[in-house]
N, CA, C, O and the ligand as a Tripos MOL2 file, in Angstrom:
@<TRIPOS>MOLECULE
protein
  273   271    69     0     0
PROTEIN
NO_CHARGES

@<TRIPOS>ATOM
      1 N         -12.5380   13.4370  -11.1060 N.3       1 MET1
      2 CA        -11.9980   14.3950  -10.2810 C.3       1 MET1
      3 C         -12.4530   14.3480   -8.8170 C.2       1 MET1
      4 O         -13.6430   14.1830   -8.5500 O.2       1 MET1
      5 N         -11.6200   14.4760   -7.9680 N.am      2 ASN2
      6 CA        -12.1730   14.6360   -6.4660 C.3       2 ASN2
      7 C         -13.0790   13.6160   -6.0350 C.2       2 ASN2
      8 O         -13.8210   13.8460   -5.0800 O.2       2 ASN2
      9 N         -13.1060   12.3670   -6.7090 N.am      3 SER3
     10 CA        -13.9320   11.2990   -6.2040 C.3       3 SER3
     11 C         -13.4990   10.8100   -4.8870 C.2       3 SER3
     12 O         -12.3480   10.9350   -4.4680 O.2       3 SER3
     13 N         -14.5320   10.2100   -4.2050 N.am      4 THR4
     14 CA        -14.1720    9.5740   -3.0570 C.3       4 THR4
     15 C         -14.1080    8.0790   -3.1650 C.2       4 THR4
     16 O         -15.0400    7.4120   -3.6150 O.2       4 THR4
     17 N         -13.1060    7.6340   -2.7840 N.am      5 LEU5
     18 CA        -12.8480    6.0500   -2.9550 C.3       5 LEU5
     19 C         -12.8770    5.3970   -1.6800 C.2       5 LEU5
     20 O         -12.5760    5.9440   -0.6190 O.2       5 LEU5
     21 N         -13.2480    4.2140   -1.8160 N.am      6 GLN6
     22 CA        -13.2770    3.3440   -0.5230 C.3       6 GLN6
     23 C         -12.0870    2.2470   -0.6450 C.2       6 GLN6
     24 O         -11.9380    1.5490   -1.6480 O.2       6 GLN6
     25 N         -11.2980    2.1880    0.4510 N.am      7 TYR7
     26 CA        -10.1890    1.2570    0.4780 C.3       7 TYR7
     27 C         -10.8220   -0.2010    1.1600 C.2       7 TYR7
     28 O         -10.9010   -0.4250    2.3680 O.2       7 TYR7
     29 N         -11.1770   -0.9690    0.2350 N.am      8 ILE8
     30 CA        -12.0440   -2.1270    0.8020 C.3       8 ILE8
     31 C         -11.4960   -3.3350    0.2510 C.2       8 ILE8
     32 O         -10.6850   -3.2700   -0.6730 O.2       8 ILE8
     33 N         -11.9000   -4.5280    0.7790 N.am      9 THR9
     34 CA        -11.5080   -5.9230    0.1880 C.3       9 THR9
     35 C         -12.2700   -6.1810   -0.9890 C.2       9 THR9
     36 O         -13.4960   -6.0740   -0.9360 O.2       9 THR9
     37 N         -11.6190   -6.5500   -2.1830 N.am     10 TYR10
     38 CA        -12.1750   -6.9270   -3.3570 C.3      10 TYR10
     39 C         -13.5190   -7.7240   -3.2650 C.2      10 TYR10
     40 O         -13.5830   -8.7160   -2.5390 O.2      10 TYR10
     41 N         -14.3980   -7.3730   -3.8650 N.am     11 SER11
     42 CA        -15.5220   -8.2170   -3.9300 C.3      11 SER11
     43 C         -16.2840   -8.1560   -5.2300 C.2      11 SER11
     44 O         -16.6350   -7.1190   -5.7930 O.2      11 SER11
     45 N         -16.4940   -9.3620   -5.6310 N.am     12 ARG12
     46 CA        -17.1150   -9.5970   -7.1060 C.3      12 ARG12
     47 C         -18.5280   -8.7300   -6.9580 C.2      12 ARG12
     48 O         -18.9160   -8.0100   -7.8780 O.2      12 ARG12
     49 N         -19.1570   -8.8520   -5.8840 N.am     13 ASP13
     50 CA        -20.5420   -8.3490   -5.6310 C.3      13 ASP13
     51 C         -20.6140   -6.9890   -6.1080 C.2      13 ASP13
     52 O         -21.6550   -6.6290   -6.6580 O.2      13 ASP13
     53 N         -19.5420   -6.0900   -5.9600 N.am     14 LEU14
     54 CA        -19.4540   -4.7970   -6.0810 C.3      14 LEU14
     55 C         -19.1520   -4.5510   -7.6100 C.2      14 LEU14
     56 O         -19.2620   -3.4130   -8.0640 O.2      14 LEU14
     57 N         -18.7950   -5.5480   -8.3590 N.am     15 CYS15
     58 CA        -18.5960   -5.3410   -9.6040 C.3      15 CYS15
     59 C         -19.6210   -5.1660  -10.7250 C.2      15 CYS15
     60 O         -20.5880   -5.9150  -10.5860 O.2      15 CYS15
     61 N         -19.6610   -4.3960  -11.7660 N.am     16 VAL16
     62 CA        -20.6630   -4.2850  -12.7430 C.3      16 VAL16
     63 C         -20.3760   -5.4990  -13.7660 C.2      16 VAL16
     64 O         -21.3170   -6.0910  -14.2940 O.2      16 VAL16
     65 N         -19.0960   -5.8260  -14.0080 N.am     17 ASP17
     66 CA        -18.8510   -7.0410  -14.7830 C.3      17 ASP17
     67 C         -18.4510   -8.2700  -13.8320 C.2      17 ASP17
     68 O         -18.1800   -8.0630  -12.6490 O.2      17 ASP17
     69 N         -18.4240   -9.5480  -14.3850 N.am     18 ASP18
     70 CA        -18.2560  -10.6500  -13.4880 C.3      18 ASP18
     71 C         -16.7450  -10.8570  -13.1880 C.2      18 ASP18
     72 O         -16.3270  -11.9210  -12.7320 O.2      18 ASP18
     73 N         -15.9780   -9.8410  -13.4500 N.am     19 PHE19
     74 CA        -14.5120  -10.0940  -12.9820 C.3      19 PHE19
     75 C         -14.2010   -8.8310  -12.5380 C.2      19 PHE19
     76 O         -14.8230   -7.8500  -12.9460 O.2      19 PHE19
     77 N         -13.0260   -8.7290  -11.5000 N.am     20 LEU20
     78 CA        -12.3930   -7.6350  -11.1060 C.3      20 LEU20
     79 C         -11.1720   -7.2390  -11.7760 C.2      20 LEU20
     80 O         -10.1670   -7.9460  -11.8360 O.2      20 LEU20
     81 N         -11.3020   -6.0110  -12.3090 N.am     21 GLN21
     82 CA        -10.1990   -5.5420  -13.0790 C.3      21 GLN21
     83 C          -9.7610   -3.8540  -12.6030 C.2      21 GLN21
     84 O         -10.6060   -3.0430  -12.2250 O.2      21 GLN21
     85 N          -8.6200   -3.6220  -12.6890 N.am     22 CYS22
     86 CA         -8.2540   -2.3480  -12.2820 C.3      22 CYS22
     87 C          -8.5550   -1.3310  -13.6050 C.2      22 CYS22
     88 O          -8.3540   -1.6680  -14.7720 O.2      22 CYS22
     89 N          -9.0310   -0.1350  -13.2130 N.am     23 GLU23
     90 CA         -9.5570    0.6370  -14.1960 C.3      23 GLU23
     91 C          -8.4630    1.2220  -15.0350 C.2      23 GLU23
     92 O          -8.7300    1.6700  -16.1510 O.2      23 GLU23
     93 N          -7.1550    1.2430  -14.5180 N.am     24 PHE24
     94 CA         -6.1130    1.9380  -15.2350 C.3      24 PHE24
     95 C          -5.0950    0.9530  -16.0100 C.2      24 PHE24
     96 O          -4.6990    1.1590  -17.1570 O.2      24 PHE24
     97 N          -4.7290   -0.1580  -15.2000 N.am     25 CYS25
     98 CA         -3.7290   -1.0490  -15.8810 C.3      25 CYS25
     99 C          -4.4380   -2.0910  -16.2110 C.2      25 CYS25
    100 O          -3.7500   -2.8990  -16.8340 O.2      25 CYS25
    101 N          -5.6260   -2.4550  -16.0480 N.am     26 PHE26
    102 CA         -6.2720   -3.5010  -16.6350 C.3      26 PHE26
    103 C          -5.7730   -4.8240  -15.8670 C.2      26 PHE26
    104 O          -5.9410   -5.8750  -16.4860 O.2      26 PHE26
    105 N          -5.1890   -4.9020  -14.6100 N.am     27 ASP27
    106 CA         -4.7740   -5.9600  -14.1600 C.3      27 ASP27
    107 C          -5.9260   -6.5990  -13.4950 C.2      27 ASP27
    108 O          -6.7730   -5.8830  -12.9600 O.2      27 ASP27
    109 N          -6.0360   -7.9470  -13.4800 N.am     28 LYS28
    110 CA         -7.2450   -8.5260  -12.8770 C.3      28 LYS28
    111 C          -6.8620   -8.9070  -11.3930 C.2      28 LYS28
    112 O          -5.7830   -9.3610  -11.0110 O.2      28 LYS28
    113 N          -7.9180   -8.6390  -10.6860 N.am     29 PHE29
    114 CA         -7.8120   -9.0380   -9.1530 C.3      29 PHE29
    115 C          -8.5680  -10.4210   -9.0930 C.2      29 PHE29
    116 O          -9.6300  -10.7280   -9.6340 O.2      29 PHE29
    117 N          -7.7600  -11.1540   -8.3110 N.am     30 ASP30
    118 CA         -8.3760  -12.4890   -7.9470 C.3      30 ASP30
    119 C          -8.8060  -12.4360   -6.5760 C.2      30 ASP30
    120 O          -8.0970  -11.9950   -5.6710 O.2      30 ASP30
    121 N         -10.0860  -12.9320   -6.4090 N.am     31 GLU31
    122 CA        -10.6790  -12.9010   -5.0830 C.3      31 GLU31
    123 C          -9.7800  -14.3520   -4.3540 C.2      31 GLU31
    124 O          -9.5790  -15.4540   -4.8630 O.2      31 GLU31
    125 N          -9.4400  -13.9090   -3.2200 N.am     32 ASP32
    126 CA         -8.4920  -15.0400   -2.2920 C.3      32 ASP32
    127 C          -9.1490  -15.1210   -1.0790 C.2      32 ASP32
    128 O          -8.8510  -14.2820   -0.2300 O.2      32 ASP32
    129 N         -10.0530  -16.0320   -0.7980 N.am     33 PRO33
    130 CA        -10.6330  -15.9320    0.5840 C.3      33 PRO33
    131 C          -9.6960  -16.0490    1.6950 C.2      33 PRO33
    132 O          -9.9370  -15.5920    2.8120 O.2      33 PRO33
    133 N          -8.5650  -16.7000    1.3620 N.am     34 GLU34
    134 CA         -7.6780  -16.9930    2.6330 C.3      34 GLU34
    135 C          -6.7540  -15.8310    2.8180 C.2      34 GLU34
    136 O          -6.1970  -15.6110    3.8940 O.2      34 GLU34
    137 N          -6.5810  -14.9880    1.6060 N.am     35 HIS35
    138 CA         -5.6870  -14.0150    1.8960 C.3      35 HIS35
    139 C          -6.3390  -12.8090    1.2280 C.2      35 HIS35
    140 O          -5.8750  -12.3990    0.1640 O.2      35 HIS35
    141 N          -7.4260  -12.2010    1.8150 N.am     36 PRO36
    142 CA         -8.1420  -11.1500    1.2560 C.3      36 PRO36
    143 C          -7.2280   -9.9000    1.0770 C.2      36 PRO36
    144 O          -6.4280   -9.4860    1.9170 O.2      36 PRO36
    145 N          -7.4760   -9.3570   -0.1660 N.am     37 LYS37
    146 CA         -6.6410   -8.1870   -0.4030 C.3      37 LYS37
    147 C          -7.5670   -6.8980   -0.4950 C.2      37 LYS37
    148 O          -8.7900   -7.0080   -0.5790 O.2      37 LYS37
    149 N          -6.9180   -5.6740   -0.4740 N.am     38 LYS38
    150 CA         -7.6570   -4.5430   -0.5550 C.3      38 LYS38
    151 C          -7.3840   -3.7380   -1.7650 C.2      38 LYS38
    152 O          -6.2330   -3.6590   -2.1950 O.2      38 LYS38
    153 N          -8.4740   -3.0720   -2.4000 N.am     39 ALA39
    154 CA         -8.0130   -2.1910   -3.4880 C.3      39 ALA39
    155 C          -8.9010   -0.8720   -3.1740 C.2      39 ALA39
    156 O          -9.4350   -0.6990   -2.0780 O.2      39 ALA39
    157 N          -8.9970   -0.0040   -4.2020 N.am     40 TYR40
    158 CA         -9.5830    1.3340   -3.9570 C.3      40 TYR40
    159 C         -10.9400    1.1320   -4.8360 C.2      40 TYR40
    160 O         -10.7840    0.7260   -5.9880 O.2      40 TYR40
    161 N         -12.0060    1.3390   -4.4600 N.am     41 PHE41
    162 CA        -13.3410    1.2510   -5.1070 C.3      41 PHE41
    163 C         -13.9960    2.5730   -5.2630 C.2      41 PHE41
    164 O         -14.1570    3.3680   -4.3370 O.2      41 PHE41
    165 N         -14.3470    2.7500   -6.4330 N.am     42 ASP42
    166 CA        -15.2550    4.0180   -6.5990 C.3      42 ASP42
    167 C         -16.5680    3.7500   -6.7420 C.2      42 ASP42
    168 O         -16.9620    3.2080   -7.7740 O.2      42 ASP42
    169 N         -17.4120    4.0820   -5.7550 N.am     43 PRO43
    170 CA        -18.7670    3.4290   -5.7330 C.3      43 PRO43
    171 C         -19.6770    4.2990   -6.6000 C.2      43 PRO43
    172 O         -20.8490    3.9390   -6.7140 O.2      43 PRO43
    173 N         -19.2540    5.4350   -7.2400 N.am     44 ILE44
    174 CA        -20.1100    5.9710   -8.2890 C.3      44 ILE44
    175 C         -19.7050    5.5370   -9.5910 C.2      44 ILE44
    176 O         -20.6340    5.4720  -10.3950 O.2      44 ILE44
    177 N         -18.7090    5.2590   -9.9680 N.am     45 GLN45
    178 CA        -18.2560    4.7240  -11.3500 C.3      45 GLN45
    179 C         -18.2350    3.1720  -11.2330 C.2      45 GLN45
    180 O         -18.0770    2.4760  -12.2360 O.2      45 GLN45
    181 N         -18.4050    2.6130   -9.9190 N.am     46 LYS46
    182 CA        -18.2720    1.1140   -9.9180 C.3      46 LYS46
    183 C         -17.0930    0.6380  -10.4290 C.2      46 LYS46
    184 O         -17.1900   -0.3500  -11.1570 O.2      46 LYS46
    185 N         -15.7810    1.1840  -10.1900 N.am     47 CYS47
    186 CA        -14.7140    0.6380  -10.7720 C.3      47 CYS47
    187 C         -13.7700    0.5010   -9.7160 C.2      47 CYS47
    188 O         -14.0280    1.0410   -8.6400 O.2      47 CYS47
    189 N         -12.5520   -0.2400   -9.8840 N.am     48 TRP48
    190 CA        -11.7620   -0.5470   -8.9390 C.3      48 TRP48
    191 C         -10.3510   -0.0530   -9.3820 C.2      48 TRP48
    192 O         -10.0120   -0.1090  -10.5640 O.2      48 TRP48
    193 N          -9.6120    0.3860   -8.4930 N.am     49 ILE49
    194 CA         -8.1500    0.9020   -8.7210 C.3      49 ILE49
    195 C          -7.2030    0.2050   -7.8440 C.2      49 ILE49
    196 O          -7.3190    0.2230   -6.6190 O.2      49 ILE49
    197 N          -6.2120   -0.4450   -8.5020 N.am     50 CYS50
    198 CA         -5.1980   -1.2410   -7.6330 C.3      50 CYS50
    199 C          -4.2750   -0.1880   -6.7870 C.2      50 CYS50
    200 O          -4.3330    1.0330   -6.9340 O.2      50 CYS50
    201 N          -3.4720   -0.8270   -5.9360 N.am     51 GLU51
    202 CA         -2.6800   -0.0530   -5.0830 C.3      51 GLU51
    203 C          -1.6520    0.6350   -5.9040 C.2      51 GLU51
    204 O          -1.3660    1.7990   -5.6240 O.2      51 GLU51
    205 N          -1.0700    0.0280   -6.8880 N.am     52 GLU52
    206 CA         -0.1930    0.7320   -7.4750 C.3      52 GLU52
    207 C          -0.5790    1.8570   -8.4960 C.2      52 GLU52
    208 O           0.1460    2.8490   -8.5800 O.2      52 GLU52
    209 N          -1.5690    1.7480   -9.1830 N.am     53 CYS53
    210 CA         -2.1310    2.7770   -9.7650 C.3      53 CYS53
    211 C          -2.6510    3.9520   -8.9460 C.2      53 CYS53
    212 O          -2.6030    5.0920   -9.4080 O.2      53 CYS53
    213 N          -3.1660    3.6810   -7.6870 N.am     54 PHE54
    214 CA         -3.6110    4.5620   -6.8530 C.3      54 PHE54
    215 C          -2.4590    5.4170   -6.5150 C.2      54 PHE54
    216 O          -2.6390    6.6350   -6.4810 O.2      54 PHE54
    217 N          -1.4030    4.9710   -6.2850 N.am     55 GLN55
    218 CA         -0.2170    5.6750   -5.8790 C.3      55 GLN55
    219 C           0.2890    6.5070   -7.1410 C.2      55 GLN55
    220 O           0.7540    7.6280   -6.9370 O.2      55 GLN55
    221 N           0.2300    6.1000   -8.1890 N.am     56 ASP56
    222 CA          0.6930    6.7370   -9.4500 C.3      56 ASP56
    223 C          -0.2880    7.8650   -9.8200 C.2      56 ASP56
    224 O           0.1660    8.9400  -10.2130 O.2      56 ASP56
    225 N          -1.4610    7.6900   -9.7230 N.am     57 PHE57
    226 CA         -2.6630    8.7070  -10.1100 C.3      57 PHE57
    227 C          -3.0700    9.5580   -9.0390 C.2      57 PHE57
    228 O          -3.7210   10.5680   -9.3060 O.2      57 PHE57
    229 N          -2.7790    9.2870   -7.8890 N.am     58 LYS58
    230 CA         -3.5490   10.0330   -6.6940 C.3      58 LYS58
    231 C          -3.3020   11.4430   -6.7240 C.2      58 LYS58
    232 O          -4.2020   12.1730   -6.3100 O.2      58 LYS58
    233 N          -2.1400   12.0000   -7.1790 N.am     59 GLU59
    234 CA         -1.9200   13.3810   -7.0810 C.3      59 GLU59
    235 C          -2.7400   14.0510   -8.3060 C.2      59 GLU59
    236 O          -3.1820   15.1980   -8.2270 O.2      59 GLU59
    237 N          -2.8790   13.3490   -9.2790 N.am     60 HIS60
    238 CA         -3.4070   13.8470  -10.6540 C.3      60 HIS60
    239 C          -5.0490   13.9640  -10.2780 C.2      60 HIS60
    240 O          -5.6240   15.0190  -10.5460 O.2      60 HIS60
    241 N          -5.7800   12.8660   -9.6580 N.am     61 PHE61
    242 CA         -7.0520   12.8630   -9.5070 C.3      61 PHE61
    243 C          -7.5970   13.4520   -8.1580 C.2      61 PHE61
    244 O          -8.8020   13.6580   -8.0100 O.2      61 PHE61
    245 N          -6.7050   13.7080   -7.2150 N.am     62 HIS62
    246 CA         -7.1190   14.3020   -5.9140 C.3      62 HIS62
    247 C          -8.1080   13.3290   -5.3030 C.2      62 HIS62
    248 O          -9.0740   13.8700   -4.7660 O.2      62 HIS62
    249 N          -8.0700   12.1430   -5.2780 N.am     63 TRP63
    250 CA         -8.9420   11.2980   -4.6000 C.3      63 TRP63
    251 C          -8.9810   11.4410   -3.1640 C.2      63 TRP63
    252 O          -7.9480   11.7840   -2.5890 O.2      63 TRP63
    253 N         -10.1470   11.2000   -2.4420 N.am     64 ILE64
    254 CA        -10.3080   11.2080   -1.1660 C.3      64 ILE64
    255 C         -10.6720    9.8440   -0.7570 C.2      64 ILE64
    256 O         -11.5640    9.2720   -1.3830 O.2      64 ILE64
    257 N         -10.0840    9.2610    0.2190 N.am     65 VAL65
    258 CA        -10.2180    8.0190    0.5620 C.3      65 VAL65
    259 C         -10.8630    7.7910    1.8600 C.2      65 VAL65
    260 O         -10.4100    8.3660    2.8490 O.2      65 VAL65
    261 N         -11.8470    7.0330    1.9530 N.am     66 GLU66
    262 CA        -12.5590    6.9150    3.2550 C.3      66 GLU66
    263 C         -12.4170    5.2800    3.5710 C.2      66 GLU66
    264 O         -12.1250    4.4180    2.7420 O.2      66 GLU66
    265 N         -12.6740    5.1030    4.8520 N.am     67 GLY67
    266 CA        -12.4400    3.6450    5.3540 C.3      67 GLY67
    267 C         -11.0150    3.3950    5.7650 C.2      67 GLY67
    268 O         -10.1930    4.3110    5.7770 O.2      67 GLY67
    269 N         -10.7360    2.2310    6.0830 N.am     68 SER68
    270 CA         -9.4830    1.8620    6.4960 C.3      68 SER68
    271 C          -9.0050    0.5620    6.0060 C.2      68 SER68
    272 O          -7.8900    0.1530    6.3280 O.2      68 SER68
    273 ZN         -3.7710   -0.9100  -11.6080 Zn       69 ZN69
@<TRIPOS>BOND
     1     1     2 1
     2     2     3 1
     3     3     4 2
     4     3     5 am
     5     5     6 1
     6     6     7 1
     7     7     8 2
     8     7     9 am
     9     9    10 1
    10    10    11 1
    11    11    12 2
    12    11    13 am
    13    13    14 1
    14    14    15 1
    15    15    16 2
    16    15    17 am
    17    17    18 1
    18    18    19 1
    19    19    20 2
    20    19    21 am
    21    21    22 1
    22    22    23 1
    23    23    24 2
    24    23    25 am
    25    25    26 1
    26    26    27 1
    27    27    28 2
    28    27    29 am
    29    29    30 1
    30    30    31 1
    31    31    32 2
    32    31    33 am
    33    33    34 1
    34    34    35 1
    35    35    36 2
    36    35    37 am
    37    37    38 1
    38    38    39 1
    39    39    40 2
    40    39    41 am
    41    41    42 1
    42    42    43 1
    43    43    44 2
    44    43    45 am
    45    45    46 1
    46    46    47 1
    47    47    48 2
    48    47    49 am
    49    49    50 1
    50    50    51 1
    51    51    52 2
    52    51    53 am
    53    53    54 1
    54    54    55 1
    55    55    56 2
    56    55    57 am
    57    57    58 1
    58    58    59 1
    59    59    60 2
    60    59    61 am
    61    61    62 1
    62    62    63 1
    63    63    64 2
    64    63    65 am
    65    65    66 1
    66    66    67 1
    67    67    68 2
    68    67    69 am
    69    69    70 1
    70    70    71 1
    71    71    72 2
    72    71    73 am
    73    73    74 1
    74    74    75 1
    75    75    76 2
    76    75    77 am
    77    77    78 1
    78    78    79 1
    79    79    80 2
    80    79    81 am
    81    81    82 1
    82    82    83 1
    83    83    84 2
    84    83    85 am
    85    85    86 1
    86    86    87 1
    87    87    88 2
    88    87    89 am
    89    89    90 1
    90    90    91 1
    91    91    92 2
    92    91    93 am
    93    93    94 1
    94    94    95 1
    95    95    96 2
    96    95    97 am
    97    97    98 1
    98    98    99 1
    99    99   100 2
   100    99   101 am
   101   101   102 1
   102   102   103 1
   103   103   104 2
   104   103   105 am
   105   105   106 1
   106   106   107 1
   107   107   108 2
   108   107   109 am
   109   109   110 1
   110   110   111 1
   111   111   112 2
   112   111   113 am
   113   113   114 1
   114   114   115 1
   115   115   116 2
   116   115   117 am
   117   117   118 1
   118   118   119 1
   119   119   120 2
   120   119   121 am
   121   121   122 1
   122   122   123 1
   123   123   124 2
   124   123   125 am
   125   125   126 1
   126   126   127 1
   127   127   128 2
   128   127   129 am
   129   129   130 1
   130   130   131 1
   131   131   132 2
   132   131   133 am
   133   133   134 1
   134   134   135 1
   135   135   136 2
   136   135   137 am
   137   137   138 1
   138   138   139 1
   139   139   140 2
   140   139   141 am
   141   141   142 1
   142   142   143 1
   143   143   144 2
   144   143   145 am
   145   145   146 1
   146   146   147 1
   147   147   148 2
   148   147   149 am
   149   149   150 1
   150   150   151 1
   151   151   152 2
   152   151   153 am
   153   153   154 1
   154   154   155 1
   155   155   156 2
   156   155   157 am
   157   157   158 1
   158   158   159 1
   159   159   160 2
   160   159   161 am
   161   161   162 1
   162   162   163 1
   163   163   164 2
   164   163   165 am
   165   165   166 1
   166   166   167 1
   167   167   168 2
   168   167   169 am
   169   169   170 1
   170   170   171 1
   171   171   172 2
   172   171   173 am
   173   173   174 1
   174   174   175 1
   175   175   176 2
   176   175   177 am
   177   177   178 1
   178   178   179 1
   179   179   180 2
   180   179   181 am
   181   181   182 1
   182   182   183 1
   183   183   184 2
   184   183   185 am
   185   185   186 1
   186   186   187 1
   187   187   188 2
   188   187   189 am
   189   189   190 1
   190   190   191 1
   191   191   192 2
   192   191   193 am
   193   193   194 1
   194   194   195 1
   195   195   196 2
   196   195   197 am
   197   197   198 1
   198   198   199 1
   199   199   200 2
   200   199   201 am
   201   201   202 1
   202   202   203 1
   203   203   204 2
   204   203   205 am
   205   205   206 1
   206   206   207 1
   207   207   208 2
   208   207   209 am
   209   209   210 1
   210   210   211 1
   211   211   212 2
   212   211   213 am
   213   213   214 1
   214   214   215 1
   215   215   216 2
   216   215   217 am
   217   217   218 1
   218   218   219 1
   219   219   220 2
   220   219   221 am
   221   221   222 1
   222   222   223 1
   223   223   224 2
   224   223   225 am
   225   225   226 1
   226   226   227 1
   227   227   228 2
   228   227   229 am
   229   229   230 1
   230   230   231 1
   231   231   232 2
   232   231   233 am
   233   233   234 1
   234   234   235 1
   235   235   236 2
   236   235   237 am
   237   237   238 1
   238   238   239 1
   239   239   240 2
   240   239   241 am
   241   241   242 1
   242   242   243 1
   243   243   244 2
   244   243   245 am
   245   245   246 1
   246   246   247 1
   247   247   248 2
   248   247   249 am
   249   249   250 1
   250   250   251 1
   251   251   252 2
   252   251   253 am
   253   253   254 1
   254   254   255 1
   255   255   256 2
   256   255   257 am
   257   257   258 1
   258   258   259 1
   259   259   260 2
   260   259   261 am
   261   261   262 1
   262   262   263 1
   263   263   264 2
   264   263   265 am
   265   265   266 1
   266   266   267 1
   267   267   268 2
   268   267   269 am
   269   269   270 1
   270   270   271 1
   271   271   272 2
@<TRIPOS>SUBSTRUCTURE
     1 MET1         2 RESIDUE 1 A MET
     2 ASN2         6 RESIDUE 1 A ASN
     3 SER3        10 RESIDUE 1 A SER
     4 THR4        14 RESIDUE 1 A THR
     5 LEU5        18 RESIDUE 1 A LEU
     6 GLN6        22 RESIDUE 1 A GLN
     7 TYR7        26 RESIDUE 1 A TYR
     8 ILE8        30 RESIDUE 1 A ILE
     9 THR9        34 RESIDUE 1 A THR
    10 TYR10       38 RESIDUE 1 A TYR
    11 SER11       42 RESIDUE 1 A SER
    12 ARG12       46 RESIDUE 1 A ARG
    13 ASP13       50 RESIDUE 1 A ASP
    14 LEU14       54 RESIDUE 1 A LEU
    15 CYS15       58 RESIDUE 1 A CYS
    16 VAL16       62 RESIDUE 1 A VAL
    17 ASP17       66 RESIDUE 1 A ASP
    18 ASP18       70 RESIDUE 1 A ASP
    19 PHE19       74 RESIDUE 1 A PHE
    20 LEU20       78 RESIDUE 1 A LEU
    21 GLN21       82 RESIDUE 1 A GLN
    22 CYS22       86 RESIDUE 1 A CYS
    23 GLU23       90 RESIDUE 1 A GLU
    24 PHE24       94 RESIDUE 1 A PHE
    25 CYS25       98 RESIDUE 1 A CYS
    26 PHE26      102 RESIDUE 1 A PHE
    27 ASP27      106 RESIDUE 1 A ASP
    28 LYS28      110 RESIDUE 1 A LYS
    29 PHE29      114 RESIDUE 1 A PHE
    30 ASP30      118 RESIDUE 1 A ASP
    31 GLU31      122 RESIDUE 1 A GLU
    32 ASP32      126 RESIDUE 1 A ASP
    33 PRO33      130 RESIDUE 1 A PRO
    34 GLU34      134 RESIDUE 1 A GLU
    35 HIS35      138 RESIDUE 1 A HIS
    36 PRO36      142 RESIDUE 1 A PRO
    37 LYS37      146 RESIDUE 1 A LYS
    38 LYS38      150 RESIDUE 1 A LYS
    39 ALA39      154 RESIDUE 1 A ALA
    40 TYR40      158 RESIDUE 1 A TYR
    41 PHE41      162 RESIDUE 1 A PHE
    42 ASP42      166 RESIDUE 1 A ASP
    43 PRO43      170 RESIDUE 1 A PRO
    44 ILE44      174 RESIDUE 1 A ILE
    45 GLN45      178 RESIDUE 1 A GLN
    46 LYS46      182 RESIDUE 1 A LYS
    47 CYS47      186 RESIDUE 1 A CYS
    48 TRP48      190 RESIDUE 1 A TRP
    49 ILE49      194 RESIDUE 1 A ILE
    50 CYS50      198 RESIDUE 1 A CYS
    51 GLU51      202 RESIDUE 1 A GLU
    52 GLU52      206 RESIDUE 1 A GLU
    53 CYS53      210 RESIDUE 1 A CYS
    54 PHE54      214 RESIDUE 1 A PHE
    55 GLN55      218 RESIDUE 1 A GLN
    56 ASP56      222 RESIDUE 1 A ASP
    57 PHE57      226 RESIDUE 1 A PHE
    58 LYS58      230 RESIDUE 1 A LYS
    59 GLU59      234 RESIDUE 1 A GLU
    60 HIS60      238 RESIDUE 1 A HIS
    61 PHE61      242 RESIDUE 1 A PHE
    62 HIS62      246 RESIDUE 1 A HIS
    63 TRP63      250 RESIDUE 1 A TRP
    64 ILE64      254 RESIDUE 1 A ILE
    65 VAL65      258 RESIDUE 1 A VAL
    66 GLU66      262 RESIDUE 1 A GLU
    67 GLY67      266 RESIDUE 1 A GLY
    68 SER68      270 RESIDUE 1 A SER
    69 ZN69       273 GROUP 0 **** ****
């Protein structure tokens, strides 16, 4: 609740596992160096949230987003 999320480009370096996965829908993110995509990263839980899940759950979790 009230976590601060960072809206940043996916990076495997920030992952606890060796793959990127959305915390909510378990969609896997693929790193694409030519078309970098952004997602929401929780630096405390070390988890990623995709754009769609962010929109679905933002009112429930009251996330604060930093960065651009
Ligand atoms: Zn998702």
